[in-house]
C-alpha positions as CSV (number, residue, x, y, z in Angstrom):
1,M,31.2,72.2,35.3
2,L,31.5,72.5,39.1
3,R,31.1,76.0,40.5
4,P,34.0,77.3,42.6
5,Y,33.7,76.7,46.3
6,R,32.6,79.8,48.2
7,G,32.1,78.5,51.7
8,H,28.7,76.9,50.9
9,R,26.9,75.2,53.9
10,T,24.0,72.8,54.0
11,T,20.8,74.8,53.8
12,R,17.2,73.7,54.1
13,C,14.4,74.7,51.8
14,G,11.1,73.0,52.6
15,V,11.7,69.3,52.0
16,S,14.9,69.9,50.1
17,D,18.5,70.4,51.4
18,R,21.5,71.7,49.6
19,T,25.1,70.7,50.1
20,R,28.4,70.5,48.3
21,V,28.9,66.7,48.6
22,G,26.3,64.1,49.3
23,I,27.7,60.8,50.4
24,V,25.6,57.6,50.3
25,G,26.8,55.1,52.8
26,A,28.5,55.4,56.2
27,G,30.9,52.5,55.8
28,P,34.7,53.1,56.0
29,A,35.0,54.6,52.6
30,G,32.1,57.0,52.9
31,M,33.1,58.1,56.4
32,L,36.8,58.7,55.4
33,V,35.7,60.9,52.5
34,A,33.4,62.8,54.9
35,V,36.0,63.4,57.6
36,L,38.6,64.6,55.1
37,L,36.1,67.0,53.4
38,Q,34.9,68.3,56.7
39,R,38.5,69.0,57.9
40,A,39.0,71.0,54.6
41,G,35.9,73.1,55.3
42,I,33.9,71.5,52.5
43,D,30.3,70.9,53.4
44,C,29.0,67.4,53.1
45,V,26.1,65.2,54.2
46,V,26.3,61.5,54.8
47,V,23.1,59.3,54.5
48,E,23.0,55.8,55.8
49,R,20.0,53.5,55.7
50,R,21.0,51.5,58.8
51,D,21.0,52.8,62.4
52,R,24.2,53.8,64.2
53,S,24.3,50.7,66.4
54,Y,24.2,48.4,63.4
55,V,26.9,50.3,61.4
56,E,29.3,50.4,64.3
57,Q,28.8,46.7,65.3
58,R,28.7,44.9,62.0
59,V,31.7,42.6,62.0
60,R,34.0,43.0,59.0
61,G,37.6,42.5,58.0
62,A,40.5,43.2,60.3
63,T,43.7,43.5,58.3
64,V,44.8,47.0,57.8
65,E,47.7,47.1,55.3
66,Y,50.8,49.1,55.8
67,P,49.9,51.9,53.3
68,V,46.5,52.3,54.9
69,V,48.1,52.5,58.4
70,E,50.3,55.3,57.0
71,L,47.2,56.9,55.4
72,L,45.5,57.0,58.7
73,R,48.6,58.4,60.4
74,R,48.8,61.2,57.8
75,H,45.3,62.4,58.7
76,D,45.6,61.9,62.4
77,L,43.0,59.1,62.4
78,A,45.2,56.2,63.6
79,A,44.9,56.7,67.4
80,G,42.5,53.9,68.0
81,L,44.4,51.5,65.7
82,L,47.7,52.2,67.3
83,A,46.4,52.0,70.8
84,T,44.4,48.8,70.6
85,G,45.2,47.2,67.2
86,A,47.7,44.3,67.1
87,V,50.7,44.3,64.8
88,E,50.4,41.6,62.2
89,D,53.9,40.2,61.6
90,R,53.1,37.0,59.8
91,I,50.5,34.9,58.1
92,E,50.3,31.1,58.6
93,F,49.6,28.6,55.9
94,R,48.8,25.0,56.8
95,M,49.1,22.0,54.6
96,G,49.4,18.2,55.3
97,G,49.5,18.7,59.0
98,R,52.4,21.2,58.9
99,R,52.7,24.9,59.6
100,Y,54.1,27.2,57.0
101,P,54.5,30.6,58.8
102,L,55.3,33.4,56.4
103,V,57.1,35.9,58.7
104,Y,57.0,39.5,57.3
105,A,60.4,40.6,58.6
106,P,62.9,41.0,57.1
107,L,61.3,40.6,53.6
108,A,58.8,43.3,54.3
109,G,61.4,46.0,55.1
110,G,59.6,47.3,58.2
111,R,56.3,47.7,56.5
112,T,53.9,46.7,59.3
113,P,50.2,46.0,58.9
114,Y,47.8,45.8,61.8
115,L,44.8,43.7,62.9
116,Y,42.1,46.2,63.7
117,P,38.5,45.2,63.0
118,Q,36.8,47.3,60.4
119,Q,33.9,48.2,62.7
120,F,36.3,49.8,65.1
121,L,37.7,52.1,62.4
122,V,34.2,53.0,61.3
123,R,33.3,53.9,64.9
124,D,36.5,56.1,65.1
125,L,35.6,57.9,61.8
126,I,31.9,58.4,62.9
127,D,33.0,59.8,66.2
128,A,35.5,62.2,64.5
129,F,32.9,63.4,62.1
130,L,30.1,64.0,64.6
131,V,32.3,65.6,67.3
132,A,33.3,68.2,64.7
133,G,29.6,68.8,63.9
134,G,29.2,66.7,60.8
135,D,25.8,66.0,59.3
136,L,25.3,62.2,59.4
137,R,21.8,60.9,58.9
138,F,21.2,57.3,60.1
139,D,18.0,55.4,59.3
140,T,17.8,57.4,56.0
141,T,17.4,55.5,52.8
142,A,18.6,56.9,49.5
143,L,15.8,56.0,47.1
144,A,17.3,57.4,43.9
145,V,20.1,59.5,42.5
146,T,18.8,61.8,39.6
147,D,19.9,64.6,37.3
148,L,23.4,63.2,36.9
149,E,23.6,64.8,33.4
150,G,23.7,68.2,34.9
151,D,25.8,70.0,37.6
152,R,23.2,69.7,40.4
153,P,22.3,66.1,41.0
154,R,19.7,65.1,43.6
155,I,19.5,62.3,46.1
156,R,15.9,61.3,46.9
157,L,15.7,60.3,50.6
158,D,13.3,58.4,52.8
159,S,13.8,59.1,56.5
160,G,11.1,56.7,57.6
161,A,8.7,57.1,60.5
162,G,6.1,58.3,58.1
163,A,8.0,61.4,57.0
164,A,7.5,62.6,53.5
165,P,10.4,61.8,51.1
166,S,12.9,64.7,50.8
167,E,15.7,65.6,48.4
168,L,19.4,66.4,48.9
169,W,20.7,68.7,46.2
170,C,24.5,68.4,45.6
171,D,27.4,69.4,43.4
172,I,28.9,65.9,43.9
173,V,27.5,62.5,44.8
174,V,29.8,59.9,46.4
175,G,28.6,56.3,46.0
176,A,29.8,54.4,49.0
177,D,26.8,52.2,49.5
178,G,28.4,48.9,48.8
179,E,27.9,46.1,46.3
180,H,24.1,46.2,46.4
181,G,23.6,49.9,46.7
182,L,21.8,52.1,44.3
183,T,24.5,54.5,43.2
184,R,26.3,52.1,40.8
185,A,22.9,51.2,39.4
186,A,22.2,54.9,38.8
187,I,24.8,54.9,36.0
188,P,23.3,54.2,32.6
189,R,24.5,50.9,31.2
190,S,25.7,52.6,28.1
191,A,28.1,54.7,30.2
192,S,29.7,52.0,32.2
193,R,31.1,48.5,31.9
194,T,31.1,45.8,34.6
195,H,33.9,43.3,34.4
196,E,33.0,40.2,36.5
197,Y,34.5,36.8,37.2
198,Q,32.6,34.0,39.0
199,Y,34.5,31.3,40.8
200,D,33.1,27.8,40.6
201,Y,32.9,27.3,44.3
202,A,31.7,29.3,47.3
203,W,32.9,30.1,50.8
204,L,30.8,29.4,53.9
205,A,31.4,32.5,56.1
206,V,31.1,31.6,59.8
207,L,31.2,34.0,62.7
208,A,31.6,32.3,66.0
209,E,31.7,33.5,69.6
210,A,35.0,31.8,70.2
211,A,38.4,33.3,71.2
212,P,40.8,33.3,68.3
213,S,42.8,30.1,68.1
214,S,45.8,31.9,66.6
215,D,47.1,35.5,66.9
216,S,47.5,35.6,63.1
217,T,45.4,34.7,60.1
218,V,45.6,31.0,59.3
219,I,45.0,29.7,55.7
220,A,44.8,25.9,55.4
221,I,45.1,24.2,52.1
222,H,43.3,20.9,52.2
223,E,42.1,18.3,49.7
224,S,38.6,18.9,50.9
225,G,38.8,22.6,50.4
226,A,40.3,25.8,51.9
227,C,39.8,26.8,55.5
228,V,40.6,30.3,56.7
229,H,40.7,31.4,60.3
230,V,40.8,35.2,61.1
231,P,40.8,36.8,64.5
232,R,38.0,39.3,65.0
233,G,38.7,40.6,68.5
234,P,39.3,38.9,71.8
235,V,36.1,36.8,71.9
236,V,35.1,36.5,68.2
237,S,36.5,34.5,65.3
238,R,35.8,34.4,61.6
239,F,36.1,31.2,59.6
240,Y,35.7,30.6,55.9
241,L,35.2,27.1,54.5
242,Q,35.4,26.3,50.8
243,C,32.2,24.5,49.7
244,P,30.2,23.9,46.5
245,R,28.4,26.9,45.1
246,E,25.0,25.2,45.5
247,D,25.4,24.5,49.2
248,G,23.1,26.4,51.6
249,R,22.9,26.7,55.4
250,A,20.9,23.5,55.7
251,D,23.9,21.6,54.2
252,W,26.1,22.9,57.0
253,P,24.7,22.2,60.5
254,D,26.9,23.5,63.4
255,E,28.3,20.0,64.0
256,R,29.5,19.7,60.4
257,I,31.0,23.2,60.4
258,W,33.2,22.5,63.5
259,K,34.1,19.0,62.2
260,E,35.4,20.4,58.9
261,I,37.2,23.2,60.6
262,R,39.0,20.7,62.8
263,I,39.9,18.5,59.9
264,R,41.1,21.2,57.6
265,L,43.1,23.1,60.3
266,A,44.6,19.9,61.8
267,L,48.3,19.8,62.7
268,D,50.6,16.9,63.4
269,E,51.4,18.6,66.7
270,P,49.4,19.8,69.8
271,W,47.1,22.6,68.9
272,L,43.9,23.9,70.5
273,L,40.9,25.0,68.4
274,H,38.6,27.3,70.5
275,E,35.0,26.5,69.7
276,G,31.8,28.3,70.7
277,P,28.3,29.3,69.6
278,I,28.0,30.1,65.9
279,L,26.6,33.6,65.7
280,S,26.0,33.8,61.9
281,T,26.7,32.0,58.7
282,S,26.4,33.0,55.1
283,S,27.3,31.6,51.7
284,L,29.6,33.8,49.7
285,R,29.3,33.2,46.0
286,M,32.9,34.0,45.3
287,R,33.4,36.6,42.6
288,S,35.5,39.5,41.5
289,L,34.0,42.7,39.9
290,V,35.2,46.0,38.6
291,C,33.0,48.8,37.4
292,A,34.7,51.1,34.9
293,P,34.9,54.0,34.8
294,L,34.4,55.0,38.5
295,R,32.7,58.2,37.5
296,Y,29.6,59.3,35.7
297,G,29.3,63.1,35.6
298,P,29.1,64.3,39.2
299,L,28.8,60.8,40.6
300,F,31.9,59.0,41.9
301,L,32.1,55.5,43.2
302,V,34.3,54.2,46.0
303,G,34.8,50.9,47.7
304,D,32.4,48.0,47.2
305,A,30.2,50.2,45.1
306,A,33.0,50.2,42.5
307,H,34.8,46.9,42.9
308,I,34.5,43.5,44.7
309,V,37.2,41.1,45.6
310,P,36.9,37.8,47.5
311,P,37.8,38.2,51.2
312,V,40.8,35.8,51.1
313,V,43.4,38.4,52.1
314,G,41.3,41.4,53.2
315,K,42.0,43.6,50.2
316,G,38.5,45.0,49.7
317,F,38.6,47.1,52.9
318,N,42.0,48.5,52.2
319,I,41.3,49.3,48.5
320,A,38.2,51.2,49.6
321,L,40.1,53.4,52.0
322,A,42.7,54.2,49.4
323,D,39.8,55.1,47.0
324,A,38.3,57.4,49.6
325,E,41.5,59.3,50.3
326,E,42.2,59.9,46.6
327,L,38.7,61.1,45.9
328,A,38.6,63.3,49.0
329,L,41.9,64.9,48.2
330,A,40.8,65.4,44.6
331,L,37.6,67.1,45.8
332,V,39.5,69.3,48.2
333,E,41.7,70.4,45.3
334,R,38.7,71.1,43.1
335,F,36.7,73.1,45.6
336,T,39.5,75.0,47.3
337,G,42.1,75.2,44.5
338,G,39.8,75.6,41.5
339,T,41.4,72.8,39.4
340,S,39.8,69.6,38.5
341,A,42.8,67.8,37.1
342,R,43.1,65.4,40.0
343,L,39.4,64.7,40.1
344,D,39.3,64.1,36.4
345,A,42.1,61.5,36.8
346,Y,40.5,59.8,39.8
347,S,39.0,56.9,37.9
348,D,42.1,56.0,35.8
349,R,44.4,56.3,38.8
350,R,42.4,54.1,41.0
351,L,41.6,51.5,38.4
352,A,45.3,50.9,37.8
353,R,45.6,50.0,41.5
354,I,42.3,48.1,41.6
355,W,43.3,45.8,38.8
356,R,46.7,45.1,40.4
357,A,44.8,44.0,43.6
358,Q,42.4,41.9,41.5
359,E,45.4,40.1,39.9
360,F,46.9,39.4,43.3
361,V,43.6,38.1,44.8
362,G,43.1,35.9,41.8
363,R,46.6,34.4,42.4
364,V,45.9,33.8,46.1
365,M,42.5,32.2,45.3
366,D,44.4,29.7,43.0
367,L,46.9,29.1,45.8
368,V,44.4,28.5,48.5
369,N,41.3,26.9,47.1
370,T,41.4,23.3,46.2
371,P,40.5,22.9,42.5
372,G,37.9,20.3,41.4
373,P,37.1,18.4,44.6
374,G,35.5,15.1,43.7
375,T,36.7,15.1,40.1
376,R,39.2,12.8,38.4
377,E,41.7,15.7,38.1
378,A,41.4,16.7,41.8
379,A,44.5,14.8,43.0
380,Y,46.7,16.2,40.3
381,L,45.5,19.7,40.7
382,H,45.9,19.5,44.5
383,R,49.5,18.5,44.1
384,V,50.1,21.5,41.8
385,Q,48.5,23.6,44.5
386,C,50.9,22.1,47.1
387,A,53.9,22.8,44.9
388,R,52.8,26.4,44.5
389,L,52.8,26.9,48.3
390,E,56.1,25.1,48.7
391,R,57.7,27.5,46.2
392,L,56.5,30.4,48.2
393,F,58.7,29.3,51.1
394,A,61.6,27.9,49.0
395,S,62.3,31.1,47.0
396,P,63.0,34.3,48.9
397,A,62.4,36.3,45.8
398,Y,59.0,34.7,45.3
399,G,58.2,35.2,49.0
400,A,59.2,38.9,48.8
401,A,57.0,39.5,45.7
402,F,54.1,37.9,47.5
403,L,54.5,40.0,50.5
404,E,54.8,43.2,48.5
405,D,51.3,42.6,47.2
406,H,49.9,41.1,50.5
407,I,51.1,43.9,52.8
408,G,50.4,46.6,50.3
409,W,52.4,48.9,48.1
410,E,52.7,52.7,48.0
């Protein structure tokens, strides 16, 4: 059982530190938990294996759903987003050389999402935490999380530069270290179940130094495979190309990448695709994953450490921030109010929302990605896919239901 909060502060004892909450990972989920705990006067330490420059500059998703915009407003963390973010009022589908713009108003009822790159929000959260005196340790690798069966878990740390490993003793550990982090792996297999689904295709993720060719996300449905174009700021664009799972970078030289983007995004009307140097590419083996429960004793998982969704509509970032708020508020209630009811319900409450998001993402994956390219069934399946998109625009009720899940629900 957790001991009542009595104004505990991080203390140093030789090569060991003590704190209330140890947070592994300085991404958006970890930093939101840290800022909310700090504002409630609850001591926490954030450890991050990368340096600050890397964390603040790694390019990630940009769509901030309406409920997350409101979340940031509630906690006075939306200043940067509201000042420099762009209102997202539509998403554009393309098929057969035609545009299918899905305009949010009036179906969305005034629920406005924004385009604000994830790295900008991470920077805002880091600034807020450090300005208020937060303990954030970059270039510090969490080597292990131990003693999870008791009420005083430990995070074993390596600060590099030849320093001896140290330990951070906590009441609570927050695992916000992503899909490949160590916190989820610290949970015994007998105490957790991983639900996973592998898609039979991959996406080639392309980051280009090229001005966005549209001010909204564009999703093209094409017989050769999906193509997604997402603005990532004034001079950077992200593209995703559906491709076979076995393809590697060698199969996609720059010339082929731009050729396929042109073909799949093509319109039967004038339209300019901005091209430029390709900064990075990676092959995403598309999959969905949910770890249940999201807790093991004093260890709680948030964000990609707990669940993975394909990046087709930017859900992962938004689910992660909702996780973080719920966990932070539950911890504040436990440490300042003495009741653990909300904390005990954290996993069940979040899993209900996570599975709804998984269902929607699966539906969009079926809508967007061309099934079975190169097979005898491909032509038939592609026509089914086209009919599915046409229904989205023919039926106001179907369109409204789609937007409810796409923009986010309360």
